[in-house]
N, C-alpha and C positions, 0 to 999 in steps of 0.2 A: 964201795961198792955199798950199792941201796938196799935195802932192808929189804924188800917187797916186792913180787914183781906186779907190772900191772895187766893190766884182765881186760880182754875182750868177746862178750858172750854172745856164741852165734845165737842165731833166731831160733834154735830149736831147746833153748835153751831159759829156763825159769826168770821170769822177774823177781820173783820170791828167794832164789838162788843169789841174785844180785845184789838185793838190800839185805841178806845177810851176811853178804862178802863185804858187803858197805859198811854191815857194823862192827864187825871184824875189822875195819882198817883198811882193807882193801881199795885199792883204784880202780873201780870196772868202769868200764864202759859198756852197753848193749848196741846191739844193734839196731832195733828200733831207735835209741837214742845219736844212732851216730845217722841215723835216718837211709840204711843201705839195707831195708829188706827186700829180698829177691833178690838180690844180686846174686852170684857165681860164687862158690865155694872159693876157688884158686882167687880171686877178685878179695873176697875177707880177708884170706892170707896174707894175704899183699898187703893190701890195709890195714892190719893187725901187726905186721914188720915193720911197716914205715913208720909207725906208732911204739914201735917199742913192746906190744903188748902179745900177751900169751892167749892164745885161743881157746875158750874152753866150748864145748862140744858135746852130741852124741852121735856126728853123723861120723860114725866108724870108719865107711867105709870111704868115702871121698877123701877125708883128712888123714886116713894113713895113706890111702894115694898118693895124694899132695905131699906130706910126707917123705914118703920113699922116691919121689920124682925128684925133690930137691934135691935128697942124699946123691941119687945117680947124673944131676945136671951139674951141682954144684952153686943150686941155688941156697940161701940164706931164708929164714925164716925166722920169730923170737920165739918159738916154741907151741906145740900143742896140748891140747889136757885132752881125751877122750871119756867122756863118761860113760858108764853102763846106765841104764836107764832102772832109775829107783821110784818109786810112789810118792816116797815122804819127802819133802822136801829139804829136814832137816839132816836124814840121813845120806843125802846127796852132798849137803853141805860139809858134812862130817869126813866126807870121800875125797871129795876137790881137797879140803881144808889139811889133810894126810900128805895131799901130792904135794902143795903150793911150802909145808912146812919142810916137808925134806928136800925142796931145789932149793938154793941160794938164787937170789932174783938175776944174778949175774955168768947162771950157768945154764940159764934157757935156749940161750941158742940153738935151734936145729935140732930137738929134744922132744922126745914124742912119749906123754907117762898117759897112764889109763888108772882111773878112778872110779 
């Protein structure tokens, strides 16, 4: 069992959050670093899943729908964390960290969590 999930930050997530997560020892790739800005959410989820990365996003409507669609069709994904908007990056980091620490790296498949 690996100790930490690998992460994929959607384009609506702050690069500040990415930096804080990296500093805390998490393996993070941002949409911009993967050169995937502007690509459809379904494709982003597929890309992250193939790389075994949990998507972190603020896009509640689309990613909640994609998660439910995966459950209906038997398709798998590597996990999704939907974040509620917070103006303070430290608060956002703390909320995400609580979720990441609560779920073991090997337990993220087809899981949807809120932070």
